[in-house]
N, C-alpha and C positions, 0 to 999 in steps of 0.2 A: 101511506094509505092503508086502512085496516083490511085484512083479508077475511072474507066471509067463509062460512063452513062449506058452501057449495062452489067456492072459487077454485078452479083447476090449479094444481101445484105440481111442478115437475122438478125433481132434483137431477141435475146433470152431474154424473159421476163417472169415474174411470181411473185408469192409471195416470200418474203425473205426466204432463207435457204431451197430451194427446189432443189438445185443442178444445177442451171443455169451455174455457172462458170465451174463445172465439165463437163457439156455437151460441152461447148465451148472448153475446154482443150482437150477433147477426139476427137471432130470433127476436130479441128484445128491442132491436133498433136503438141501441144505447152505446155511444162511443166513449162513455165514461168507464165501461167495464175494463179493468186492468188486464192487459194481455202481454205476455212475455215469452220468449223462447227458453227462459230459465226455468228449470223444473222447480215446482213448489211455490210459484207466484201466489196462488190462492192458498191461504193458510187457515181459513175458517169459512164456514158456510155463509153465503151472503145472498139474500133474496132480492130479486128485482121484480117489482110489480109492473107488468106490461099493461098499460091502459090505452085503449083505443076507443074514443068516445066514452060510452058507458059500459063497455065490455072490458073485462080484465082477466088476466091469469098471472101466476107467479112462476118465474124461473129461478132456481136456486143453484148458484155456482158453488161447488164444493171442493175441498182439498182432494188430492189424489190418494188412492190407496198406497200405503207405504209398507205395511207388514201384513198383507192379506193371508198368507199361509199360516202364520202364527195366530192371527185373529181367528181364522177358521178352526184351528186346532182348539182354541179356548172354547169356541161355540160348540164344537162336537163333544167336548168333555162335559158340557152343561146341558146337552139335549140328546137323549138316547134315541128318541123317535121323532118322526116328522111333526107330530102334533105339539111337540114342545119347542120347536125351533123358533117360532116368533117370540115366545116368552123369553127364550135365551137371548135373542137380539135385544129385547127390552132391557134385560139385566145387564147386558154388555154396555149399552148406552148409558145406563144409570150408574154403573160402577165407577167409583173414584179411582180404583186401581187400574181399570181399563182405560180411563181417561188419561192417566199418567203414562201407561205403557203403549196405548194405541190412540194417541190424540187425533190423528187424521181420520182413522176409521170411525171413531166415535162421532166426530164432527160431521162426516158425510152421511152416517146412518141415522143421525138424530131426526132430520127433517123427513126421512123416509118412514121411520117408525111412527112419526106424528101424522102421516097420511099422504105424503107426496108420492106421486108416481115416479118411475125411474127412467131416465134417459142415460143409457150406458154408452160411453164414447170410446172408440178404438181408432188406431191409426192404420188405415188400409195400405200405407206404403211400407209398413214394417211386417216381418213374418209373424205368423201366429206362434204363440208359445204356450204350452200347457200351464205355465205359472199363472196365466190369466184366469184359469178355471176356478181358482180359489176366490177371486173377486166375484165372478159370476155366481158361484155357489152361495156366497154370503148374501148377495142380492136376492137370490131365489128364496132364501130362508125368510126374508121379510114378508113374503106373500103379497107384496104390492104389485100393481100393474106395471109392466115394464116393456121397454123397447130398446133396440140397439141402433146407434148411428155410427156408420163407418165414415171417418173423416180422412180422405186421401190427401194427407198433408203435403207429400212430395210427389206421389204417383198413385196409380191404382194397381200396382203390381200384385198385391196380395188380397185384393178385395174378394175374389171368389173363395179363397180359402177361409177368410174371415166369415163370409156369409154362411158357409157350411157349418162352421163351429158355432157361431152365434145363434143360428136357427135351432139348435138343440136346447138353448137356454131362454130364448126370447120369442114371443109370439110375432113380433113385427121387427124387421131389420131393414134399415134404409141407408142408402148412400147419400151423404150430405156434406158438401164442401162449403163451409161458412164464408170463404173468401169469394166464392162465385155464386152463391145462392141468390136467386131472384125471387120475386114475389110468388111465382108459381110453385117453386120448390118449398118456400115457407108454407104455402097453403097445403101442400102435400104432407108436410110434417104435422101441421095442425090437424089434418084429417086422421093421420095415424094416432095422434093423441086421443082422438075421440074413439078410435077402435080399441085401444088398450084400456081406456077408462070411460066406458059408455055412460057412467053416471054423470059425466061432465059434458055429454054431447050437446045439450042445449046451449050451455055457456060457451063452448068452443065454437059452435056455429055462429053465435053472436059475434065472437071475436073475428071470425073469418069475414063475415059481412061488414063489420066495422073497418077492417083492413081495406076492403075494396072501396068503401065509401071514403075512407081517409085518403086513398090514392087520388080519387077524383077531386076531393077538396083541395089537396095540395096543388094539383095542376091548375085549378081555378084561382087559387091564391097566388100562384106563380104568375099567371096571366095578368092578374090585377096589379101585382108588384111591378111587372115589366111596363105596363101601361102608365102607372104613376111615375116611374123613373124616366121613361121616354118623354112624357109631357114636361116633367120638371127640367130635364137637361136640354130639350129643344127650345125651351123658353129662357134658359139660364143666361144671365148677364151680370156683369159687375159694373158698378157705378162709382163715380167720385165727383164731388163738387169742387169747383175752382173759381177763383175771382177773376182770372184773366185767361185769354185763349192760350197764351204761352204756358201758363201753369197747367192748363188742362191737357195740352199736348205732351207735356213732360210726364204726365201720369200714364202714358200708353204702356210702357214696359211693365210697370208694376201692376196695372190692371190686367194685362194679358197673362202675366205670371199667376196672378191670383185666380183668374178665370180657369186656367188649366188645372191648377192645384185643387180647386173646389169641385170641378167636374170629376176629377179622379176620386175625390173623397166621396162624392155622391154615388159613383159606381161601386166603390169598395163597400159602402154601407149597404147597397142593394145586394151585393154578392154575399155579404154576411147574413143578411136577412133570408136570402134564398137557402143558404145552408141550414139555418134554423128551422125553416119550413119542413125540411127533410130530417130533422132531429140530428143534425151534425153540429154539436156545440163545442167540439174540441178539434175540429178539422182545419188544418192549414192547407190552403190551395195555392198553386202557382200558375198564374196566367200571365202571358206576355204583357208587358206594360201597355196601357192604353196609348195608342199612337196619336198624340195631340200636336204633332208638328208635321210640316211638309204638306204635300198635295194630297187631298182626300181621295183622289181618283187614281193618281199615277204611281203612288208609292206602293211597294209590295205589301207593307204592313196593313194598309187600309183595304187593299183588295182581298187580303187573306180573311179579314173579318167581315167585310161588306160586299159590295157588288162593283163590277167594273162598268165602264161607260156604256157598253152595249146593253148590259143587263138593266142598268138604270134607265136607259132610253126606253126600253120596252116597258118597264114599270111605269114610267111617265105616261106612255101611251095608254096603258090600261087605266091609270088614274084620271086622265083627262078626256077619255073618249066620251062622246055625248050619249050614245045609245048602246044597248046591249048588242044590237046587230053589228055595229061598227067594231065592237070588241071581238065578237065571234068571228067576223071576217078577218080581222087582223091575226087572230090566233089559228085560223084554219091551216092544218097541216104543219103546225109549228108547236114546239113546246115553249113554255114561258121562259123569257130571257134568252132564248137561243134562236128563235125563228127569224126569217127575213123581215125587216121592218120597212113599212111603206114610208115614202117621203113625208106624208102628212103626220105620221106618228113621230118621226124624227124632228120635224119642225115643232111639234107640240112639246117635245122634250127639251128644246133649246134652253128654256129658262132654267131647267134643272141643272144644266151643265155650265151655266154662266160664271159661277163663282166657285173656284177650287179651294179657297181657304176655309178653314174650320169656322172661324168667326172673325169679324172685323171691328176696327176701332172707329168711333164716331164722336163728334162734338155737337152739342145742342145748346142753344141759348135758353136760359131759365127765365120764367116770367118776372122774377124779382131782380134780375140782373145777374151777371156772372155766367158761368158755363157748367155744363154737365158733361164729363167724359164718360164714355160707355164702351165696354168691350163685350160683344155678343149682342143678341143670341146668335146661335149657329143657324144659318139658312141653307146649309149644304145638304143636298139630297142624300148623300151617303151616310151622314152622321147618325141618324136613327138606325139605319141598317147595321152599322158597325156596333153600336151599343147593344142592339138586339142579338147580333151574332155572337157576341161575347157572353151574353146572358144564356143563350141556348147551349153554348159549349159547356158552361158550368152546370147547367141543368142536366144535360145528358150524362156528364161525369157523375153527378150525384145519384142519378137514377140507375146507373150501371155499377155502382159501388155498394159494398155492404159495410155495416158498422163494425165488422170484425177486422177490416183492413186498417192498418196503421201507417203512419208516415204521410208525407205531403202528397196531396192529389195534384198531379200535373194535368192541367186542362189544355187539351190540344185545340188547335183551330178547327173549325168545321166548314163544310161546304154549304154556305147559306143558300146558294142557288138550288142545291138538291132538296133542301128542306122546303123551299118555296114551290119547287116543281111537284112535290107530293100533294099539294092542295088541289081541291076541285076548282074548276074555272071561276065559279062565283066567289069562292073564297080568295082566289088570287086577286080578283078585282077589288074586293073589299080591303085586303091588306095593302094593295098599291095605293088606294085612295087614302087609307089611314096614314101611311108614311108620307104621302105628299102633303097632307094636312099638317103633320108635325113639322115638316120642313118650312111650311108657310107660316109657322107660329100660330096656327089655329088650335082649337081645342076639340079634337074629334071625340064624338060620343061613342059609347059602347065599345071602348077599346079592349076591355077584357074579353068580350065575346068574339071580337075580330081576331085577337091574338091567340085565342084558345086552340084553334086547329094547328097553329105553328108550335104551340107548347106541347100538345099531345104527341106530335111527330117526334120520333126518336131515331135519328139517323145512325146511331151506333148499335142498334139492336140487330 
């Protein structure tokens, strides 16, 4: 995408192996940025255009300083006074001899001399060393707006010392851990951008607003994705035609195996799409295998992802209650899924608990003769809760992770009951009715709006 003259540009610079690429990845929300603990991973300046709706800014990942003391000596020999310093930087960047002698310094200074503001990165877990002053002095010679980021890679042991030193060279100094940065910290960094480069204030404000709108859009899209998945899986069935009853019955094992395999595939595709919604295109995640065997209510795996019998009974009562008054009376003095249940509510829930299996095998005569063997759909009350619980677990993992983190994301189980408890009473009723409709193979409307309060809730915050 082409960069306009007014588009904010920030070059991320510093000593090698101080987390520059991690900061670029976290701010750009781009898990394609190469990150390594090996010094010198970034060997050339690489620009990443961060586009959020119609708002944009550039982050430029640069090589680390390699010979700053000698580079500063060259500059000092070519600029006797302060008014000549920027011109000396320009000659340094344009010089073929300097490009051969100081390739990393030339590569990192080029985007700065071309107009990029400076984000200078240091490691707050390492002691301050006067040798860094050569780097900071070179950057000051450029005359470009600048700020410093202290990245506490292993600890914050030396953050205070770094703050004192950096404050003498940079107008703005911020502590920023790219592995822990949330959207509020990112917004703080964007505000600091506007402070050091006020000419870009309007553009940066548009980026900040676009980020906020993007977050809301992602949650709405996630709610729509979950609704589509739940409706598809709760209606899912596998069919096979047969000429005789014996042949149809013989298809049971193959149909059930196919059903379970295809249900897993649908869920995996949904989880891939969820990662893409949050701009994770290279992330491997590890979730405990979808438990598609055994009793949906009594096995530990199903309870971990879904609800137990008592909780489902109460959900059934909410979904089946005839009036708001009856529901309010049932909920008086009790929290959802934990309160004492009346005999009437338990009786109303009996149909929910009648079938423990995930899905069943059936035979049907066809109008033209022969038989149709069928496995599914699932009529089990816990099935949609389990699928939703696993979706929420991945969603929370993605929302609490930054694009600077590498390695497999281990998705923990969540307490679905706690998530449901966080809803308002009216929302609880709507959710219970929605899941009841799914189990009955109905097509509930407004699923996205019903699920959105559950999507917004983040139990890991």
